[in-house]
GULOVEX-647312 format. One record per residue (C-alpha): residue number from 1; x, y, z. Coordinates in Angstrom, 2 decimals, padded with zeros to 5 digits. Layout:
% GULOVEX-647312
ATOM  pos        X        Y        Z
ATOM  NUM        X        Y        Z
...
***
This chain:
% GULOVEX-647312
ATOM  pos        X        Y        Z
ATOM    1   076.49   108.55   072.05
ATOM    2   077.94   106.73   069.06
ATOM    3   075.88   108.77   066.60
ATOM    4   077.39   111.97   067.97
ATOM    5   080.96   110.83   067.31
ATOM    6   083.13   110.25   064.24
ATOM    7   084.21   106.90   062.83
ATOM    8   087.53   107.25   064.70
ATOM    9   085.63   106.42   067.91
ATOM   10   084.12   103.27   066.38
ATOM   11   086.75   101.59   064.17
ATOM   12   090.08   100.03   065.07
ATOM   13   092.88   102.53   064.38
ATOM   14   095.67   102.15   061.84
ATOM   15   098.17   101.74   064.70
ATOM   16   097.00   098.17   065.38
ATOM   17   097.76   096.92   061.87
ATOM   18   100.64   094.46   061.86
ATOM   19   101.13   094.57   065.65
ATOM   20   101.48   091.24   067.44
ATOM   21   100.40   092.28   070.93
ATOM   22   101.50   088.95   072.39
ATOM   23   105.11   089.67   071.48
ATOM   24   104.95   092.97   073.35
ATOM   25   104.43   091.23   076.70
ATOM   26   107.47   090.24   078.76
ATOM   27   105.44   088.49   081.47
ATOM   28   104.80   084.88   080.46
ATOM   29   104.93   082.87   083.70
ATOM   30   104.63   083.23   087.47
ATOM   31   108.43   083.35   087.63
ATOM   32   108.34   086.30   085.23
ATOM   33   105.77   088.01   087.45
ATOM   34   108.11   087.89   090.45
ATOM   35   111.22   088.85   088.47
ATOM   36   109.64   091.77   086.58
ATOM   37   107.98   093.11   089.72
ATOM   38   111.29   093.05   091.60
ATOM   39   113.05   094.79   088.72
ATOM   40   110.43   097.55   088.62
ATOM   41   110.62   098.11   092.37
ATOM   42   114.41   098.20   092.21
ATOM   43   114.29   100.82   089.47
ATOM   44   111.86   103.11   091.32
ATOM   45   113.68   102.96   094.66
ATOM   46   117.17   102.32   093.25
ATOM   47   117.45   099.33   095.54
ATOM   48   119.29   096.05   095.11
ATOM   49   116.76   093.77   096.81
ATOM   50   113.58   094.63   094.89
ATOM   51   111.62   095.16   098.11
ATOM   52   109.10   097.90   098.78
ATOM   53   109.87   100.44   101.54
ATOM   54   108.71   099.63   105.06
ATOM   55   108.27   103.25   106.19
ATOM   56   105.17   104.43   108.04
ATOM   57   103.39   107.81   107.84
ATOM   58   102.88   110.46   110.47
ATOM   59   099.30   110.03   111.76
ATOM   60   096.81   112.56   113.11
ATOM   61   093.64   110.88   114.36
ATOM   62   090.17   112.36   114.25
ATOM   63   090.88   115.50   112.21
ATOM   64   088.64   117.95   110.43
ATOM   65   089.31   117.77   106.70
ATOM   66   087.93   120.79   104.81
ATOM   67   090.20   119.91   101.86
ATOM   68   088.02   116.95   100.85
ATOM   69   084.30   116.59   100.04
ATOM   70   081.85   116.04   102.87
ATOM   71   080.88   112.42   103.40
ATOM   72   078.16   110.75   105.42
ATOM   73   078.52   107.64   107.54
ATOM   74   082.07   108.48   108.62
ATOM   75   083.08   107.57   112.15
ATOM   76   086.52   109.23   112.01
ATOM   77   088.98   110.85   109.58
ATOM   78   092.72   110.37   110.06
ATOM   79   095.34   112.43   108.23
ATOM   80   098.40   110.48   107.08
ATOM   81   101.45   112.53   106.12
ATOM   82   104.12   110.88   104.00
ATOM   83   107.53   112.58   103.99
ATOM   84   109.40   112.23   100.72
ATOM   85   112.83   113.26   099.44
ATOM   86   113.52   116.89   098.52
ATOM   87   111.20   118.10   101.26
ATOM   88   108.03   117.00   099.49
ATOM   89   105.13   115.79   101.60
ATOM   90   101.94   114.03   100.56
ATOM   91   098.71   113.84   102.51
ATOM   92   096.40   110.83   102.51
ATOM   93   093.00   110.97   104.19
ATOM   94   091.77   107.79   105.87
ATOM   95   087.99   107.59   106.31
ATOM   96   086.69   105.00   108.75
ATOM   97   082.99   104.26   108.25
ATOM   98   080.62   103.98   111.15
ATOM   99   079.51   100.59   109.79
ATOM  100   083.05   099.17   109.87
ATOM  101   084.03   096.60   110.96
ATOM  102   081.17   095.13   112.97
ATOM  103   078.16   095.63   110.71
ATOM  104   079.48   095.58   107.15
ATOM  105   080.07   091.83   107.02
ATOM  106   083.67   092.27   105.90
ATOM  107   086.89   094.01   106.89
ATOM  108   087.91   095.50   103.56
ATOM  109   089.62   098.77   102.69
ATOM  110   089.76   100.65   099.40
ATOM  111   092.12   103.27   097.98
ATOM  112   090.64   105.98   095.76
ATOM  113   093.20   107.94   093.70
ATOM  114   092.30   111.15   091.89
ATOM  115   094.18   112.42   088.86
ATOM  116   095.51   115.74   087.61
ATOM  117   093.15   118.17   089.25
ATOM  118   089.78   116.71   088.26
ATOM  119   086.93   118.35   090.13
ATOM  120   085.88   116.32   093.17
ATOM  121   082.54   114.88   092.07
ATOM  122   083.95   111.52   090.95
ATOM  123   085.95   111.20   094.15
ATOM  124   082.90   112.07   096.24
ATOM  125   080.56   109.67   094.42
ATOM  126   083.00   106.75   094.40
ATOM  127   084.27   107.11   097.96
ATOM  128   080.75   107.58   099.35
ATOM  129   079.57   104.40   097.64
ATOM  130   082.47   102.47   099.15
ATOM  131   081.81   103.95   102.59
ATOM  132   078.15   102.98   102.29
ATOM  133   079.28   099.43   101.53
ATOM  134   081.32   099.37   104.75
ATOM  135   084.80   099.96   103.32
ATOM  136   087.48   101.94   105.04
ATOM  137   088.51   104.44   102.34
ATOM  138   091.83   106.20   101.73
ATOM  139   091.83   109.27   099.50
ATOM  140   094.94   110.01   097.42
ATOM  141   095.80   112.90   095.12
ATOM  142   098.65   113.17   092.64
ATOM  143   101.77   114.92   093.94
ATOM  144   101.51   118.71   093.54
ATOM  145   097.71   118.54   093.03
ATOM  146   094.63   119.17   095.17
ATOM  147   095.62   119.31   098.84
ATOM  148   099.28   118.38   098.22
ATOM  149   101.89   121.18   098.34
ATOM  150   103.75   122.30   095.23
ATOM  151   107.05   123.15   096.91
ATOM  152   110.22   121.11   096.52
ATOM  153   113.81   121.66   097.59
ATOM  154   115.98   122.88   094.74
ATOM  155   118.10   119.86   093.69
ATOM  156   121.18   122.09   093.52
ATOM  157   120.50   124.02   096.74
ATOM  158   118.45   122.25   099.46
ATOM  159   118.08   125.54   101.37
ATOM  160   116.07   126.96   098.48
ATOM  161   112.40   126.10   097.87
ATOM  162   111.02   125.83   094.33
ATOM  163   107.34   125.96   093.38
ATOM  164   106.67   123.28   090.77
ATOM  165   103.85   124.08   088.36
ATOM  166   103.24   120.63   086.90
ATOM  167   104.70   117.15   086.76
ATOM  168   106.40   118.00   083.48
ATOM  169   108.59   120.43   085.46
ATOM  170   110.17   117.58   087.46
ATOM  171   113.07   117.21   085.01
ATOM  172   115.78   118.61   087.37
ATOM  173   114.91   116.08   090.08
ATOM  174   115.15   113.00   087.81
ATOM  175   118.70   111.63   088.01
ATOM  176   120.45   108.26   087.59
ATOM  177   120.38   107.92   091.38
ATOM  178   116.82   109.12   092.04
ATOM  179   113.56   108.34   090.28
ATOM  180   110.78   110.92   090.56
ATOM  181   108.33   108.01   090.30
ATOM  182   108.88   107.75   094.06
ATOM  183   106.83   110.93   094.46
ATOM  184   103.88   109.11   092.87
ATOM  185   104.21   105.59   094.27
ATOM  186   105.77   105.86   097.72
ATOM  187   102.71   107.46   099.38
ATOM  188   100.69   104.42   098.34
ATOM  189   103.24   102.01   099.81
ATOM  190   103.53   103.93   103.09
ATOM  191   099.75   104.22   103.47
ATOM  192   099.42   100.50   102.76
ATOM  193   102.01   099.75   105.45
ATOM  194   099.95   101.77   107.94
ATOM  195   096.62   100.19   107.05
ATOM  196   098.02   096.68   107.22
ATOM  197   099.75   097.30   110.53
ATOM  198   096.99   099.19   112.33
ATOM  199   093.72   097.96   110.83
ATOM  200   094.58   094.45   109.59
ATOM  201   092.20   094.43   106.60
ATOM  202   091.19   091.18   104.95
ATOM  203   091.85   092.85   101.59
ATOM  204   092.60   096.19   099.99
ATOM  205   091.07   097.30   096.68
ATOM  206   091.96   100.30   094.52
ATOM  207   090.02   102.61   092.19
ATOM  208   091.54   105.55   090.31
ATOM  209   090.70   108.07   087.60
ATOM  210   093.00   109.49   084.90
ATOM  211   096.43   110.00   086.50
ATOM  212   094.94   108.09   089.41
ATOM  213   094.02   105.41   086.88
ATOM  214   097.70   105.25   085.94
ATOM  215   098.54   104.86   089.64
ATOM  216   095.87   102.16   089.93
ATOM  217   097.56   100.34   087.05
ATOM  218   101.19   100.62   088.17
ATOM  219   100.97   100.39   091.96
ATOM  220   099.01   097.08   092.11
ATOM  221   101.55   095.70   089.65
ATOM  222   104.32   096.51   092.13
ATOM  223   102.46   095.62   095.33
ATOM  224   100.48   092.34   095.44
ATOM  225   098.87   093.50   098.69
ATOM  226   096.32   095.25   096.46
ATOM  227   093.75   092.55   095.84
ATOM  228   091.33   094.02   093.29
ATOM  229   091.93   097.11   091.16
ATOM  230   089.79   099.22   088.82
ATOM  231   091.91   101.75   086.87
ATOM  232   089.74   104.14   084.86
ATOM  233   090.80   106.26   081.86
ATOM  234   094.41   105.85   082.91
ATOM  235   096.56   104.07   080.32
ATOM  236   097.09   102.43   076.97
ATOM  237   100.08   100.37   075.81
ATOM  238   102.71   102.48   074.09
ATOM  239   101.92   101.24   070.59
ATOM  240   098.46   102.81   070.92
ATOM  241   099.47   106.20   072.30
ATOM  242   098.91   107.93   068.95
ATOM  243   095.62   106.12   068.32
ATOM  244   093.00   107.90   070.51
ATOM  245   090.96   110.42   068.52
ATOM  246   091.36   113.07   071.23
ATOM  247   093.99   114.22   071.89
ATOM  248   096.20   112.66   069.28
ATOM  249   098.72   111.64   070.35
ATOM  250   097.82   110.85   073.95
ATOM  251   101.31   110.95   075.38
ATOM  252   100.30   110.95   079.02
ATOM  253   101.77   113.10   081.77
ATOM  254   105.35   112.98   083.11
ATOM  255   104.94   109.70   084.98
ATOM  256   103.45   107.92   081.95
ATOM  257   106.05   108.80   079.36
ATOM  258   108.62   106.34   078.11
ATOM  259   110.97   109.12   077.04
ATOM  260   110.98   110.47   080.61
ATOM  261   111.43   107.09   082.33
ATOM  262   113.19   104.89   079.75
ATOM  263   114.73   102.46   082.25
ATOM  264   111.42   101.85   084.05
ATOM  265   109.34   101.32   080.91
ATOM  266   112.04   099.22   079.29
ATOM  267   111.30   096.60   081.96
ATOM  268   107.57   096.39   081.23
ATOM  269   104.92   097.84   078.93
ATOM  270   101.40   098.47   080.17
ATOM  271   100.07   095.06   079.20
ATOM  272   102.66   093.62   081.57
ATOM  273   101.43   095.96   084.31
ATOM  274   097.90   094.64   083.72
ATOM  275   099.13   091.07   084.19
ATOM  276   101.26   091.91   087.24
ATOM  277   098.25   093.55   088.88
ATOM  278   096.05   090.53   088.21
ATOM  279   098.08   087.40   088.96
ATOM  280   097.97   086.06   092.51
ATOM  281   095.62   084.56   095.05
ATOM  282   092.17   086.20   094.83
ATOM  283   093.60   089.03   092.68
ATOM  284   091.64   090.69   089.93
ATOM  285   091.77   093.78   087.72
ATOM  286   089.11   095.34   085.53
ATOM  287   090.52   098.12   083.35
ATOM  288   087.82   100.69   082.54
ATOM  289   088.18   102.84   079.43
ATOM  290   085.63   105.44   078.35
ATOM  291   085.03   105.01   074.64
ATOM  292   083.88   108.62   074.17
ATOM  293   086.04   110.18   076.90
ATOM  294   086.33   113.95   076.44
ATOM  295   089.96   113.87   077.57
ATOM  296   092.07   110.89   076.67
ATOM  297   092.53   107.13   076.19
ATOM  298   089.33   107.04   074.14
ATOM  299   088.30   105.18   070.98
ATOM  300   088.35   101.40   070.55
ATOM  301   092.06   100.66   070.07
ATOM  302   091.97   098.65   073.30
ATOM  303   090.03   095.93   071.48
ATOM  304   093.34   094.95   069.85
ATOM  305   095.07   093.99   073.10
ATOM  306   092.29   093.13   075.59
ATOM  307   091.91   089.50   074.45
ATOM  308   095.70   089.07   074.52
ATOM  309   096.13   090.43   078.06
ATOM  310   093.17   088.42   079.34
ATOM  311   094.48   085.22   077.75
ATOM  312   098.02   085.78   079.04
ATOM  313   096.70   085.99   082.62
ATOM  314   094.69   082.80   082.02
ATOM  315   097.81   081.04   080.73
ATOM  316   099.92   082.16   083.71
ATOM  317   097.28   081.09   086.23
ATOM  318   096.35   077.93   084.34
ATOM  319   092.79   079.23   084.28
ATOM  320   092.45   078.18   087.90
ATOM  321   089.72   080.07   089.78
ATOM  322   091.11   082.24   092.55
ATOM  323   094.61   082.66   091.08
ATOM  324   093.92   085.89   089.23
ATOM  325   091.93   087.37   086.37
ATOM  326   091.94   090.45   084.11
ATOM  327   089.13   092.05   082.14
ATOM  328   088.41   095.29   080.31
ATOM  329   085.18   097.26   080.54
ATOM  330   084.52   099.56   077.59
ATOM  331   082.18   102.23   078.95
ATOM  332   080.19   103.77   076.10
ATOM  333   077.42   105.27   078.26
ATOM  334   078.75   108.86   078.36
ATOM  335   081.30   111.33   077.01
ATOM  336   082.93   112.52   080.22
ATOM  337   086.34   112.02   081.83
ATOM  338   085.08   110.24   084.92
ATOM  339   084.21   107.00   086.66
ATOM  340   080.64   107.02   085.41
ATOM  341   077.65   105.90   087.48
ATOM  342   077.50   102.84   085.22
ATOM  343   081.17   101.98   085.75
ATOM  344   080.80   102.50   089.48
ATOM  345   077.83   100.16   089.53
ATOM  346   079.96   097.51   087.79
ATOM  347   082.77   097.98   090.33
ATOM  348   080.39   097.64   093.26
ATOM  349   078.67   094.65   091.64
ATOM  350   082.02   092.98   091.04
ATOM  351   083.08   093.48   094.65
ATOM  352   079.70   092.50   096.06
ATOM  353   078.82   089.58   093.78
ATOM  354   081.86   088.22   091.93
ATOM  355   084.08   088.68   094.97
ATOM  356   081.43   087.99   097.62
ATOM  357   083.11   084.85   098.93
ATOM  358   086.62   086.31   098.88
ATOM  359   088.44   088.16   101.65
***
Protein backbone atom coordinates (compact mmCIF):
# COMPACT_ATOMS: atom_id res chain seq x y z
CA UNK A 1 0.00 0.00 0.00
CA UNK A 2 2.74 2.44 0.93
CA UNK A 3 4.60 1.87 -2.33
CA UNK A 4 1.52 2.91 -4.28
CA UNK A 5 1.29 6.29 -2.54
CA UNK A 6 3.29 9.52 -2.56
CA UNK A 7 5.54 10.80 0.22
CA UNK A 8 2.66 12.98 1.47
CA UNK A 9 1.06 9.79 2.86
CA UNK A 10 4.25 8.83 4.71
CA UNK A 11 5.87 11.99 6.12
CA UNK A 12 4.62 14.44 8.74
CA UNK A 13 3.08 17.47 7.01
CA UNK A 14 4.34 21.04 7.18
CA UNK A 15 1.27 21.98 9.26
CA UNK A 16 2.70 20.31 12.38
CA UNK A 17 5.87 22.42 12.42
CA UNK A 18 5.92 24.77 15.40
CA UNK A 19 2.58 23.56 16.80
CA UNK A 20 2.45 22.78 20.51
CA UNK A 21 -0.49 20.38 20.55
CA UNK A 22 -0.61 20.41 24.35
CA UNK A 23 -1.48 24.10 24.34
CA UNK A 24 -4.42 23.44 22.03
CA UNK A 25 -6.22 21.35 24.65
CA UNK A 26 -8.57 23.06 27.10
CA UNK A 27 -9.30 19.90 29.10
CA UNK A 28 -6.64 19.45 31.78
CA UNK A 29 -8.47 17.95 34.79
CA UNK A 30 -11.62 16.06 35.74
CA UNK A 31 -13.17 19.40 36.72
CA UNK A 32 -12.46 20.64 33.19
CA UNK A 33 -14.13 17.53 31.78
CA UNK A 34 -17.37 18.30 33.60
CA UNK A 35 -17.29 22.02 32.86
CA UNK A 36 -16.45 21.72 29.15
CA UNK A 37 -19.03 18.97 28.64
CA UNK A 38 -21.74 21.10 30.27
CA UNK A 39 -20.77 24.10 28.14
CA UNK A 40 -20.96 22.05 24.93
CA UNK A 41 -24.36 20.62 25.84
CA UNK A 42 -25.63 24.09 26.72
CA UNK A 43 -24.49 25.43 23.36
CA UNK A 44 -26.15 22.65 21.33
CA UNK A 45 -29.48 22.80 23.16
CA UNK A 46 -29.30 26.49 24.16
CA UNK A 47 -29.96 25.45 27.73
CA UNK A 48 -28.82 26.99 31.00
CA UNK A 49 -28.31 23.77 32.97
CA UNK A 50 -25.96 21.84 30.65
CA UNK A 51 -28.14 18.73 30.82
CA UNK A 52 -29.00 16.44 27.94
CA UNK A 53 -32.66 16.15 26.87
CA UNK A 54 -34.79 13.49 28.56
CA UNK A 55 -37.16 12.93 25.61
CA UNK A 56 -38.09 9.46 24.39
CA UNK A 57 -38.77 8.26 20.83
CA UNK A 58 -41.92 6.89 19.27
CA UNK A 59 -41.50 3.09 19.16
CA UNK A 60 -42.84 0.49 16.72
CA UNK A 61 -41.99 -3.03 17.82
CA UNK A 62 -41.30 -5.96 15.52
CA UNK A 63 -41.26 -4.14 12.18
CA UNK A 64 -40.08 -5.13 8.74
CA UNK A 65 -37.17 -2.91 7.74
CA UNK A 66 -36.45 -3.04 3.99
CA UNK A 67 -34.46 0.20 4.32
CA UNK A 68 -31.53 -1.57 6.01
CA UNK A 69 -29.37 -4.57 5.04
CA UNK A 70 -30.58 -8.05 5.89
CA UNK A 71 -29.07 -9.49 9.06
CA UNK A 72 -29.02 -12.96 10.54
CA UNK A 73 -29.51 -13.85 14.18
CA UNK A 74 -32.05 -11.08 14.78
CA UNK A 75 -34.92 -11.80 17.14
CA UNK A 76 -36.77 -8.52 16.53
CA UNK A 77 -36.37 -5.11 14.87
CA UNK A 78 -37.90 -2.02 16.47
CA UNK A 79 -38.24 1.31 14.68
CA UNK A 80 -37.53 4.37 16.83
CA UNK A 81 -38.74 7.71 15.47
CA UNK A 82 -37.23 10.88 16.89
CA UNK A 83 -39.20 14.08 16.29
CA UNK A 84 -37.02 17.16 15.92
CA UNK A 85 -37.66 20.89 15.46
CA UNK A 86 -38.74 22.24 12.08
CA UNK A 87 -40.70 19.07 11.36
CA UNK A 88 -37.63 16.92 10.85
CA UNK A 89 -37.78 13.29 11.92
CA UNK A 90 -35.01 10.73 12.25
CA UNK A 91 -35.37 6.97 12.26
CA UNK A 92 -33.21 4.63 14.32
CA UNK A 93 -33.43 0.86 13.89
CA UNK A 94 -32.97 -1.26 17.01
CA UNK A 95 -31.89 -4.85 16.33
CA UNK A 96 -32.29 -7.32 19.17
CA UNK A 97 -30.21 -10.48 18.66
CA UNK A 98 -31.63 -13.90 19.32
CA UNK A 99 -28.62 -14.59 21.55
CA UNK A 100 -29.33 -11.61 23.80
CA UNK A 101 -29.44 -11.44 26.76
CA UNK A 102 -29.42 -15.01 28.03
CA UNK A 103 -26.70 -16.67 25.95
CA UNK A 104 -24.23 -13.92 25.07
CA UNK A 105 -22.67 -13.68 28.52
CA UNK A 106 -23.24 -9.93 28.70
CA UNK A 107 -25.98 -7.33 28.37
CA UNK A 108 -24.27 -4.82 26.10
CA UNK A 109 -25.61 -2.61 23.34
CA UNK A 110 -23.78 -0.87 20.50
CA UNK A 111 -24.61 2.10 18.29
CA UNK A 112 -23.45 2.00 14.66
CA UNK A 113 -23.54 5.37 12.86
CA UNK A 114 -23.14 5.65 9.09
CA UNK A 115 -21.89 8.79 7.38
CA UNK A 116 -22.80 10.83 4.32
CA UNK A 117 -24.37 8.21 2.11
CA UNK A 118 -21.71 5.51 2.15
CA UNK A 119 -22.94 2.29 0.59
CA UNK A 120 -24.17 -0.17 3.22
CA UNK A 121 -21.43 -2.81 3.21
CA UNK A 122 -19.53 -1.36 6.18
CA UNK A 123 -22.74 -1.00 8.16
CA UNK A 124 -23.75 -4.57 7.32
CA UNK A 125 -20.36 -6.08 8.17
CA UNK A 126 -19.93 -4.16 11.43
CA UNK A 127 -23.47 -4.56 12.74
CA UNK A 128 -23.56 -8.27 11.87
CA UNK A 129 -20.32 -8.86 13.78
CA UNK A 130 -21.76 -7.11 16.83
CA UNK A 131 -25.00 -9.07 16.57
CA UNK A 132 -23.01 -12.30 16.34
CA UNK A 133 -21.23 -11.29 19.55
CA UNK A 134 -24.58 -10.88 21.31
CA UNK A 135 -24.92 -7.09 21.21
CA UNK A 136 -28.16 -5.27 20.78
CA UNK A 137 -27.42 -2.93 17.85
CA UNK A 138 -28.88 0.46 16.95
CA UNK A 139 -28.41 1.73 13.40
CA UNK A 140 -28.13 5.48 12.82
CA UNK A 141 -27.83 7.52 9.64
CA UNK A 142 -26.93 11.18 9.27
CA UNK A 143 -29.89 13.57 9.02
CA UNK A 144 -31.14 13.86 5.42
CA UNK A 145 -29.29 10.67 4.36
CA UNK A 146 -30.21 7.03 3.75
CA UNK A 147 -33.66 6.32 5.22
CA UNK A 148 -34.05 9.77 6.81
CA UNK A 149 -36.31 12.31 5.05
CA UNK A 150 -34.92 15.44 3.43
CA UNK A 151 -37.86 17.73 4.17
CA UNK A 152 -37.78 20.55 6.70
CA UNK A 153 -40.19 23.35 7.56
CA UNK A 154 -39.17 26.65 6.02
CA UNK A 155 -37.72 28.72 8.91
CA UNK A 156 -39.67 31.75 7.68
CA UNK A 157 -42.93 29.91 6.94
CA UNK A 158 -43.66 26.72 8.95
CA UNK A 159 -46.54 25.85 6.61
CA UNK A 160 -44.07 25.45 3.75
CA UNK A 161 -41.87 22.36 3.31
CA UNK A 162 -38.34 22.66 1.91
CA UNK A 163 -36.30 19.80 0.45
CA UNK A 164 -32.73 20.10 1.73
CA UNK A 165 -30.09 18.71 -0.61
CA UNK A 166 -27.15 18.49 1.77
CA UNK A 167 -26.02 19.54 5.22
CA UNK A 168 -24.31 22.58 3.74
CA UNK A 169 -27.80 23.89 2.87
CA UNK A 170 -28.75 24.17 6.57
CA UNK A 171 -27.61 27.80 6.79
CA UNK A 172 -31.14 29.31 7.12
CA UNK A 173 -31.94 27.12 10.12
CA UNK A 174 -28.81 28.04 12.11
CA UNK A 175 -29.65 31.00 14.37
CA UNK A 176 -28.44 32.44 17.69
CA UNK A 177 -31.38 30.68 19.34
CA UNK A 178 -31.17 27.32 17.56
CA UNK A 179 -28.21 25.11 16.74
CA UNK A 180 -28.58 22.74 13.79
CA UNK A 181 -26.21 20.40 15.64
CA UNK A 182 -29.38 19.22 17.38
CA UNK A 183 -30.37 17.49 14.13
CA UNK A 184 -27.20 15.39 14.38
CA UNK A 185 -26.93 14.74 18.12
CA UNK A 186 -30.44 14.65 19.55
CA UNK A 187 -31.42 11.33 17.90
CA UNK A 188 -28.50 9.70 19.69
CA UNK A 189 -29.56 11.12 23.06
CA UNK A 190 -33.20 10.11 22.61
CA UNK A 191 -32.29 6.59 21.47
CA UNK A 192 -29.94 6.27 24.45
CA UNK A 193 -32.76 7.34 26.78
CA UNK A 194 -34.95 4.59 25.33
CA UNK A 195 -32.33 1.86 25.53
CA UNK A 196 -31.43 2.71 29.10
CA UNK A 197 -35.04 2.86 30.20
CA UNK A 198 -36.36 -0.22 28.42
CA UNK A 199 -33.42 -2.60 28.10
CA UNK A 200 -31.16 -1.61 31.02
CA UNK A 201 -27.83 -2.43 29.32
CA UNK A 202 -24.69 -2.90 31.35
CA UNK A 203 -22.89 -0.68 28.83
CA UNK A 204 -23.32 1.00 25.46
CA UNK A 205 -20.54 1.19 22.86
CA UNK A 206 -20.40 3.21 19.65
CA UNK A 207 -18.81 2.71 16.22
CA UNK A 208 -19.10 5.16 13.32
CA UNK A 209 -17.68 5.83 9.87
CA UNK A 210 -16.91 9.20 8.25
CA UNK A 211 -19.68 11.61 9.29
CA UNK A 212 -20.70 8.83 11.65
CA UNK A 213 -17.11 8.87 12.88
CA UNK A 214 -17.58 12.56 13.67
CA UNK A 215 -20.76 11.65 15.58
CA UNK A 216 -18.85 8.88 17.38
CA UNK A 217 -16.29 11.50 18.41
CA UNK A 218 -18.63 14.27 19.55
CA UNK A 219 -21.57 12.39 21.06
CA UNK A 220 -19.53 10.27 23.54
CA UNK A 221 -17.81 13.50 24.57
CA UNK A 222 -21.20 14.96 25.49
CA UNK A 223 -22.77 11.81 26.94
CA UNK A 224 -20.71 9.69 29.37
CA UNK A 225 -23.31 6.92 29.08
CA UNK A 226 -21.33 5.79 26.02
CA UNK A 227 -18.71 3.51 27.52
CA UNK A 228 -16.39 2.61 24.63
CA UNK A 229 -16.22 4.37 21.27
CA UNK A 230 -14.46 3.67 17.96
CA UNK A 231 -14.73 6.66 15.57
CA UNK A 232 -13.35 5.82 12.13
CA UNK A 233 -12.20 8.27 9.44
CA UNK A 234 -14.18 11.00 11.16
CA UNK A 235 -12.04 13.90 12.38
CA UNK A 236 -8.74 15.69 12.78
CA UNK A 237 -7.96 18.69 15.01
CA UNK A 238 -8.41 21.99 13.21
CA UNK A 239 -4.71 22.71 12.84
CA UNK A 240 -4.43 19.61 10.63
CA UNK A 241 -7.42 20.21 8.37
CA UNK A 242 -5.23 21.35 5.47
CA UNK A 243 -2.73 18.51 5.97
CA UNK A 244 -4.37 15.37 4.47
CA UNK A 245 -3.11 14.66 0.94
CA UNK A 246 -6.65 14.06 -0.34
CA UNK A 247 -8.66 16.23 -0.41
CA UNK A 248 -6.61 19.21 0.63
CA UNK A 249 -7.95 20.90 2.61
CA UNK A 250 -10.23 18.44 4.37
CA UNK A 251 -12.71 20.94 5.74
CA UNK A 252 -15.34 18.44 6.78
CA UNK A 253 -19.08 18.75 6.24
CA UNK A 254 -21.41 21.34 7.80
CA UNK A 255 -21.36 19.86 11.30
CA UNK A 256 -17.54 19.69 11.39
CA UNK A 257 -16.74 23.24 10.36
CA UNK A 258 -15.54 25.86 12.81
CA UNK A 259 -16.74 28.68 10.57
CA UNK A 260 -20.27 27.24 10.65
CA UNK A 261 -20.36 26.58 14.42
CA UNK A 262 -17.89 29.09 15.91
CA UNK A 263 -19.43 29.14 19.41
CA UNK A 264 -19.46 25.33 19.71
CA UNK A 265 -15.90 24.81 18.49
CA UNK A 266 -14.60 27.74 20.51
CA UNK A 267 -15.38 25.67 23.61
CA UNK A 268 -13.35 22.64 22.53
CA UNK A 269 -11.14 21.41 19.69
CA UNK A 270 -11.18 17.78 18.63
CA UNK A 271 -8.40 16.70 20.97
CA UNK A 272 -10.64 17.85 23.80
CA UNK A 273 -13.48 15.75 22.38
CA UNK A 274 -11.15 12.74 22.40
CA UNK A 275 -10.41 13.31 26.09
CA UNK A 276 -14.05 13.95 27.01
CA UNK A 277 -15.04 10.69 25.32
CA UNK A 278 -12.37 8.73 27.18
CA UNK A 279 -12.33 9.93 30.80
CA UNK A 280 -14.63 8.15 33.24
CA UNK A 281 -15.21 4.80 34.88
CA UNK A 282 -14.51 1.97 32.40
CA UNK A 283 -14.51 4.45 29.49
CA UNK A 284 -12.26 4.06 26.48
CA UNK A 285 -11.86 5.43 22.96
CA UNK A 286 -9.79 4.16 20.06
CA UNK A 287 -9.73 6.63 17.17
CA UNK A 288 -9.23 4.81 13.85
CA UNK A 289 -7.75 6.69 10.90
CA UNK A 290 -7.09 5.12 7.51
CA UNK A 291 -3.64 6.17 6.40
CA UNK A 292 -4.43 5.68 2.69
CA UNK A 293 -8.14 6.56 2.86
CA UNK A 294 -9.52 7.37 -0.59
CA UNK A 295 -11.72 10.10 0.86
CA UNK A 296 -10.43 12.11 3.77
CA UNK A 297 -8.54 12.39 7.07
CA UNK A 298 -5.66 10.42 5.56
CA UNK A 299 -1.87 10.72 5.80
CA UNK A 300 0.13 10.61 9.03
CA UNK A 301 -0.48 14.06 10.52
CA UNK A 302 -2.22 12.38 13.46
CA UNK A 303 1.17 11.20 14.71
CA UNK A 304 1.76 14.78 15.88
CA UNK A 305 -1.12 14.81 18.38
CA UNK A 306 -1.78 11.16 19.29
CA UNK A 307 0.89 10.99 22.03
CA UNK A 308 -0.34 14.31 23.45
CA UNK A 309 -4.01 13.25 23.63
CA UNK A 310 -3.11 9.87 25.09
CA UNK A 311 -0.86 11.44 27.73
CA UNK A 312 -3.44 14.09 28.65
CA UNK A 313 -6.01 11.36 29.40
CA UNK A 314 -3.38 9.53 31.48
CA UNK A 315 -2.67 12.73 33.43
CA UNK A 316 -6.36 13.41 34.08
CA UNK A 317 -7.02 9.85 35.23
CA UNK A 318 -3.74 9.55 37.12
CA UNK A 319 -2.98 6.52 34.98
CA UNK A 320 -5.37 4.53 37.14
CA UNK A 321 -6.77 1.44 35.39
CA UNK A 322 -10.51 1.66 34.83
CA UNK A 323 -10.74 5.47 34.86
CA UNK A 324 -10.40 5.96 31.13
CA UNK A 325 -7.98 5.58 28.23
CA UNK A 326 -7.49 6.85 24.68
CA UNK A 327 -5.56 5.36 21.78
CA UNK A 328 -5.22 5.82 18.03
CA UNK A 329 -5.13 3.00 15.49
CA UNK A 330 -3.48 3.92 12.18
CA UNK A 331 -4.93 1.48 9.67
CA UNK A 332 -2.55 1.09 6.72
CA UNK A 333 -3.99 -2.19 5.42
CA UNK A 334 -6.14 -0.72 2.62
CA UNK A 335 -7.03 2.38 0.60
CA UNK A 336 -10.78 2.54 1.14
CA UNK A 337 -13.11 4.82 3.09
CA UNK A 338 -14.41 2.18 5.45
CA UNK A 339 -14.11 0.35 8.74
CA UNK A 340 -11.81 -2.30 7.31
CA UNK A 341 -11.94 -5.98 8.25
CA UNK A 342 -8.68 -5.41 10.13
CA UNK A 343 -10.05 -2.43 12.08
CA UNK A 344 -13.22 -4.35 12.86
CA UNK A 345 -11.15 -7.25 14.17
CA UNK A 346 -9.33 -4.82 16.48
CA UNK A 347 -12.63 -3.38 17.73
CA UNK A 348 -14.04 -6.82 18.45
CA UNK A 349 -10.77 -7.92 20.08
CA UNK A 350 -10.74 -4.82 22.25
CA UNK A 351 -14.31 -5.41 23.39
CA UNK A 352 -13.83 -9.14 23.87
CA UNK A 353 -10.35 -9.19 25.42
CA UNK A 354 -9.31 -5.79 26.78
CA UNK A 355 -12.81 -5.10 28.06
CA UNK A 356 -13.74 -8.69 28.93
CA UNK A 357 -14.04 -8.05 32.65
CA UNK A 358 -15.90 -4.76 32.27
CA UNK A 359 -19.65 -4.18 32.11
